[in-house]
Steps between C-alpha positions, in 0.01 A plus 500: 500500500247550220294192596506604862378857416222358285391278785493796736317728275236214432446456866438873556269556190332169447486396863597192694202308363662508151833368633329240699295371187829500293670287758220274615467142374227472216158375592398169345147493349369147455240465215287187495370398158362206312561367143168675414609842625573648157552869607758391777670257268542756231609769752766251627620445158533866413634611826214743559488409877874544545483833332211618717654376840859614438437879585349372829811293581320178467572183300259236382471133581253292294331190644307269272201312633267257318173637650361787707443301821881430508566861472276581789677247696818666437357845584384339834861420574624834377685354208346718238400873506316552178296261307262418220212265593133409388185571701475227764847475644493857649173430675614188645833658611327800659252269684797296640658806644757570220575883478398570136392790289371500148651795332406470130316292245713269270409461125415161375285311237130502628475143367800393700331233702344190347350165576679247278432137402671261273450567130267190461345509830134413519453796731324761289369754742552623856193289612699192403753573762275366780663225690814543290852562625597847457855624569547857627741681728284569804537858611603635161300716260389188302334360807253782510458494123401124515236591759359763285459290182354217698246729673412640164408146396302409797778313677712562812863418598372202694362352186856427355781310659770774551858400467735762637809528268746800511608719223537320160458151645143450373625479143694169548208369707260551212732335259546201714121457549519541886248778491215555239528884486740777619476864564806709385596852418716642194761426382491156658157410342588669165808264471285199562241618237755572229667158559168340437501351851191682618170646401333800660155445651445854618729793574486822702425743223167602640545412853493787758760559759773358292786716639872500554696746717835631620564508876742605766558371843338779710808560722720526204280746318456711807881515549576540157234685295741637248610141405151392460429787266829432302361148460174617356684758271713212376200276441333773311789522276493122444127534405581786263769291337278192459241728315746692286758240414288180499716277267825584701315452828382160397858384409625632850216332681551165316875526568452560876217244548430144428241584234548538121401831329170370371389411846586829643331686212173328591544594872549871409173542293235735636704649793348768707822713548353722764659461849238692673294312762145617497219475752351215284824309531477527873135408502589189288767387746232537773276248319787255479572552855139410578539177288808413706343552824185295400719205407720516818822600310561828695626472846371857611275763341632841440389835336580471135602862483795411744654290220548797268721802490454714195722795634819352330342520160395855561842600632662354205251701278364183345147515613 
């Protein structure tokens, strides 16, 4: 009798919406991440996302991908809802008709991308790459980075032999000698360096437009704004933990990734912890879009502003 009475009073004072929420099946939120997504990896290890979603009757499902283009492909098939990616995949996805919105900036080492050669390679400068076989994942952030460093040295993409290899595959290709140089991001490239298998020719320390983002499928965000805000809040908690508990965070990241602590430590250097997307970031993405259009990589043009939605950060009080 007591339980029946409680239910009756709850219905009167809290309303039918409360009872419905209590009885409804939880929503599954699918987060797409990469081995390089340090904040998401840590949040997964510490249960920050579960904690943020629980009051909203939502549970988390994590999906690991080896690169950003694969995450965008999953978003196109509505297999992920929230994700962490580099600068080029969102543009290619949006141009291809995938419903995407950039919602925040992701922290990462500014030197994350690098052109690598074998330790004793005769290649000593970017100019020496002319006519050489260079492995890069076409459509990823390192693709644009390669174009930038070539252009700075008076070369173009057509001056090298591009070999399209996904995710971490360029590493074994360099070791086997099937390519002369590779372009990779941290921590993949750090692992090769520390193992003595590669030497950095140039990195992205001083290259503009070197950005990484968090995104949502547009329809998911529109239908579930509170879940998007909870994701951002949990990610902010991960960032804070990474800054304040560095040693413990490294242990957790190493235990939940394929990389040793010393590799992850290098990847975390020089992080910009701000999640705010500024006007300059949008303009930089516009410049990358122009490059992609010029090289025939984008299917269709679009307004760069249509790729961004900064309201979620503001509503979560993080901007």
